[in-house]
Phi, psi and omega in degrees: 000106178218178179117220185231135187227174175237141176231117178297140178298332177295336183259357184299313183296321177296321178296315181294326177298317178298316179299322184291347178291324184251352185223151164291141183246127177242128182205165178289128174225159176264121181277182186292346178266358180090008180270137176267118186222147168291123185216160175286132179253117177268329181218116182294340179281328182260343178227072182293146181286156181232114186249005184255354180244150174285135176289147178280349175231162170265202179255013180306316187295340178285336179257328184226081187297155181298326171222131185218137176277118178276316180212158160253151182227154176226145180234123178221123181055039177079001180255129181261138171234144182238144179225130177283155177304141184270343186290133175273138178300142180281134175305127189227136171257124177257113186251142177080028182278118181291163185303319181298322180286329172296316179296326179296320178294321177297324175294315180296328175302320180292326181286312188261349181232031178276222181297322174252114185273134170274114191293323183288319175296315182300319179297317178295320181293322181288341179259018182250145171234123187256121174250108183276163177224112179295151181264103175292327179224105182301151179284169191301322184261009183284144171211040182296339176296329182283338180251007177059041180233024178161188006280348174243142178242154177252359180202177177095357183239159170272315170227149176227129183257143171230123180291120178236037178096259181275356181211168173252136168278130186242119177256143178265128180253325184216172185300324180298319179293318179298321180295322179295320179291321177298320182294323184238050186295340182296342182272349190241147172231150178299140181283145177276165178299323179297319181292324178293318177294327179297325178296320178298319177297318179297323179294322177295317181294323179297319179298334181272358187257006180289136180269338179259140176248102189239129182255075183293323181300320180297316180295319179297319180296319181290326176294316180297330181265008179056047184248021178265121182297147180297333179300326178294315180297317181297316182299315183289320182296325179291333180274337183292130182262006174062031184275337179081005181300322180299315182291323185283335175269342182292132182280357182240355179293125185236010180293141179210164174234157182238131180228151173258133179243121180280126180259330178204186185300325184237013183222155177188183179227151172256121187248146170250126181239145173302144175228172179220138184285357172269349180290143182297331181274356186296320182248008180289134185268171187302325181277000180100346180286142178236113182288348178257120180282117188296327186277348180234341187228008186301315186277342185299317184292333178293309184286330173295320178298310187291315193249359180230298184296318179293326176298317179292318188273329187235002174084007179194165182292154175271027176232133181251009174072027182285336178079006182295324180293332178296318182284334188262341187276110179275354176269351179070038179239035180287171188291332178292316177301317179297314180299319179293321179295319179296318181292320181292325179293000000 
């Protein structure tokens, strides 16, 4: 059973309840503070999903946690032994994942599942089923059209939903998605030719609804050719407050640091923590010297990473155009501002 189907909105909650029997369910919900976040849903009646607001986080932290134990260690008579965590990741369905966040996961796959595989990330990824949700109307700070990561995608999902009014058009992307539809086939009906054509029309309308006009290709080309004036880097670095908000909300930032934490005389854990290339300690060396001048070059390594090094190493930018950094940066040094400064220069 593969192809394209329809799911009535009246049946969506029932379908998710069935899915939740065999899987942990992660979806956007509004918490008690009014924030829309991807969160684990234990009861769909008490934590209803929210599909009309942009989430303040992506799903990165479920695969690459902000703090994660890599190993525990023990020391006896000067000899160290290491043990990886024994817990197996729980099979999880991620529902309502926007195109930018799907593209972010594909980017992280290249980072953590390339030539050298990160076993903990890989285990979580293999136990994940991604249900995407196309964006009929991009949010105010979105520019995924400029990074070729939305608002509609043709790959990267197990199932993909498109809102068509009273129902969702459901596309099958991979075997896991096809298996889910086979298991709960009573919720789905084959899509008509008219409904399939309607999705194409919706994708064209979505492309016309972006509020930001961002020329990412131009900025990437100028970075690769070393054509960005130093005045731009100095101006942005002086405005950066070193808060790390851009990195922590970004769905593709993968910088981390590793520390050992002693728990007792002979035991401890090795932890992996998120880091940010704008932090003053990110490039500081053991003797205290820092080859990166924070007041003139702090932000340079971030944008070089996103729009130059990632293009070289992974074939595409490390920015998916979600716009979260635009909303969180109170210093006004988000990636859209940088791209516009490059274009104006």
